[in-house]
C-alpha positions as CSV (number, residue, x, y, z in Angstrom):
1,X,118.5,171.4,-34.5
2,X,120.2,174.6,-34.4
3,X,123.4,175.4,-36.5
4,X,126.0,178.0,-36.3
5,X,129.1,178.4,-38.3
6,X,132.2,180.8,-38.1
7,X,134.9,181.5,-40.7
8,X,138.6,181.8,-40.1
9,X,141.2,182.9,-42.7
10,X,144.9,182.1,-43.2
11,X,147.4,182.1,-45.9
12,X,149.6,179.2,-46.5
13,X,151.8,177.2,-49.0
14,X,151.8,173.6,-50.0
15,X,153.0,170.9,-52.5
16,X,150.6,168.0,-53.2
17,X,152.2,164.9,-53.4
18,X,151.4,161.8,-55.8
19,X,150.7,164.1,-58.8
20,X,152.3,164.1,-62.0
21,X,155.1,166.6,-62.4
22,X,153.2,168.6,-65.1
23,X,150.3,169.1,-62.5
24,X,150.3,172.7,-61.2
25,X,149.6,171.5,-57.8
26,X,152.7,169.3,-57.7
27,X,154.6,172.7,-57.5
28,X,154.9,174.7,-54.5
29,X,152.0,177.3,-54.5
30,X,149.8,179.0,-52.0
31,X,146.2,179.9,-51.2
32,X,144.3,182.3,-49.0
33,X,142.2,179.8,-47.2
34,X,139.0,180.0,-45.6
35,X,138.1,177.5,-42.7
36,X,134.4,177.1,-41.6
37,X,133.5,175.4,-38.5
38,X,130.0,174.2,-38.2
39,X,128.4,173.4,-34.7
40,X,125.0,172.1,-33.9
41,X,122.9,171.5,-30.8
42,X,119.4,170.6,-30.3
43,X,117.2,173.2,-28.7
44,X,117.4,171.5,-25.4
45,X,121.1,171.5,-25.4
46,X,121.8,175.2,-25.7
47,X,123.8,177.0,-23.2
48,X,122.0,178.9,-20.4
49,X,122.4,182.0,-22.6
50,X,120.6,180.2,-25.5
51,X,123.8,179.6,-27.7
52,X,124.9,176.4,-29.5
53,X,128.2,177.6,-28.4
54,X,129.5,181.2,-27.8
55,X,131.4,182.4,-30.7
56,X,134.1,183.9,-28.4
57,X,134.8,180.1,-27.3
58,X,136.2,179.7,-30.8
59,X,139.0,182.4,-30.2
60,X,141.1,179.4,-29.1
61,X,140.7,177.9,-32.6
62,X,141.7,181.3,-34.2
63,X,144.8,181.4,-32.0
64,X,145.7,177.9,-33.1
65,X,145.1,178.8,-36.9
66,X,147.4,181.8,-36.5
67,X,150.2,179.9,-34.8
68,X,150.0,176.6,-36.7
69,X,148.7,177.4,-40.2
70,X,148.9,181.1,-41.2
71,X,152.0,181.9,-43.4
72,X,153.3,178.3,-43.1
73,X,154.2,175.5,-45.4
74,X,151.4,172.9,-44.8
75,X,153.7,170.2,-45.8
76,X,155.7,170.9,-42.6
77,X,152.5,171.5,-40.4
78,X,150.6,168.2,-41.3
79,X,151.7,164.5,-41.4
80,X,149.2,163.9,-44.2
81,X,149.3,165.2,-47.8
82,X,148.0,168.7,-47.3
83,X,145.0,168.6,-49.7
84,X,141.8,170.6,-48.7
85,X,140.2,167.1,-47.9
86,X,142.8,166.2,-45.6
87,X,143.2,169.5,-44.0
88,X,139.4,169.4,-43.3
89,X,139.8,166.0,-41.5
90,X,142.9,167.0,-39.6
91,X,141.0,170.0,-38.2
92,X,138.0,168.1,-37.3
93,X,140.0,165.4,-35.5
94,X,142.0,167.8,-33.7
95,X,139.2,170.1,-32.4
96,X,136.2,167.6,-31.7
97,X,137.3,167.0,-28.2
98,X,137.4,170.7,-27.5
99,X,134.1,171.4,-29.3
100,X,131.8,168.4,-29.1
101,X,129.2,170.4,-31.0
102,X,131.5,170.2,-34.0
103,X,129.6,168.7,-36.9
104,X,131.5,169.7,-40.1
105,X,134.8,171.5,-41.2
106,X,134.8,173.2,-44.6
107,X,138.0,174.2,-46.1
108,X,138.1,176.6,-49.2
109,X,141.2,177.1,-51.3
110,X,139.4,179.7,-53.6
111,X,136.0,181.1,-53.6
112,X,135.0,178.3,-56.1
113,X,136.5,175.4,-54.3
114,X,135.4,173.7,-51.1
115,X,136.3,170.5,-49.4
116,X,133.9,169.6,-46.4
117,X,134.3,166.8,-43.9
118,X,131.2,165.8,-42.2
119,X,131.5,162.5,-40.2
120,X,128.4,160.3,-40.5
121,X,127.3,161.8,-43.9
122,X,127.7,158.5,-45.7
123,X,126.5,156.4,-42.7
124,X,123.9,154.8,-45.1
125,X,126.7,153.8,-47.5
126,X,129.0,152.4,-44.9
127,X,126.2,150.1,-43.5
128,X,127.1,147.5,-46.1
129,X,125.2,148.9,-49.1
130,X,128.2,149.1,-51.2
131,X,130.9,146.8,-52.3
132,X,134.4,148.2,-51.5
133,X,137.9,147.2,-52.6
134,X,141.2,148.1,-51.2
135,X,143.2,150.7,-53.4
136,X,146.9,151.4,-53.0
137,X,146.7,154.8,-54.4
138,X,144.3,156.1,-51.8
139,X,145.4,158.6,-48.9
140,X,147.5,157.0,-46.2
141,X,144.5,156.6,-43.8
142,X,144.3,153.2,-42.0
143,X,141.6,151.1,-43.5
144,X,140.9,153.4,-46.5
145,X,138.6,151.8,-49.2
146,X,137.3,153.0,-52.4
147,X,133.6,152.4,-53.2
148,X,132.4,151.8,-56.8
149,X,130.9,155.3,-56.8
150,X,134.4,156.7,-56.3
151,X,134.0,157.9,-52.7
152,X,136.6,156.9,-50.2
153,X,135.2,155.3,-46.9
154,X,137.0,154.1,-44.1
155,X,136.9,151.4,-41.3
156,X,137.2,153.7,-38.5
157,X,136.2,157.4,-38.5
158,X,134.6,157.8,-42.1
159,X,137.1,159.1,-44.6
160,X,135.7,161.0,-47.5
161,X,137.7,162.0,-50.7
162,X,137.8,161.6,-54.3
163,X,138.9,158.4,-56.0
164,X,142.2,158.8,-57.9
165,X,142.0,158.5,-61.7
166,X,142.8,155.2,-63.1
167,X,141.8,153.4,-59.9
């Protein structure tokens, strides 16, 4: 298996919903985001030139980032609460049809914080190995559940995130 990645940068503001008023992320603030797309292909699925995907094919994604996310208020760009986790899911779901080799999306708000969406990463957990319960404080994804481990898993495309404290 061969893996390639490419970074894209943008600046944006957001306000995270559902947090106590004293939490700094409940106020409008911004970040210089880095989004990393990861694409994979087996050796026998490379392009005739020997690429997983030509990096220039990703120019369309860069144009979308510049038009949709850069210097925007993410609460107005996204239908979901604009956490890094939700942003990674949103980007993946928007671009998987254009880039079927896409295996993961990483979103970094700072050099020290990263959220990654990698569908299938918890497939062994979602195969029934964990007992789950429905939680009303989870993000508004249909079928979202919280496992005893504190990991959100979903009925449809897997949803990954952190369990809200006190749930």
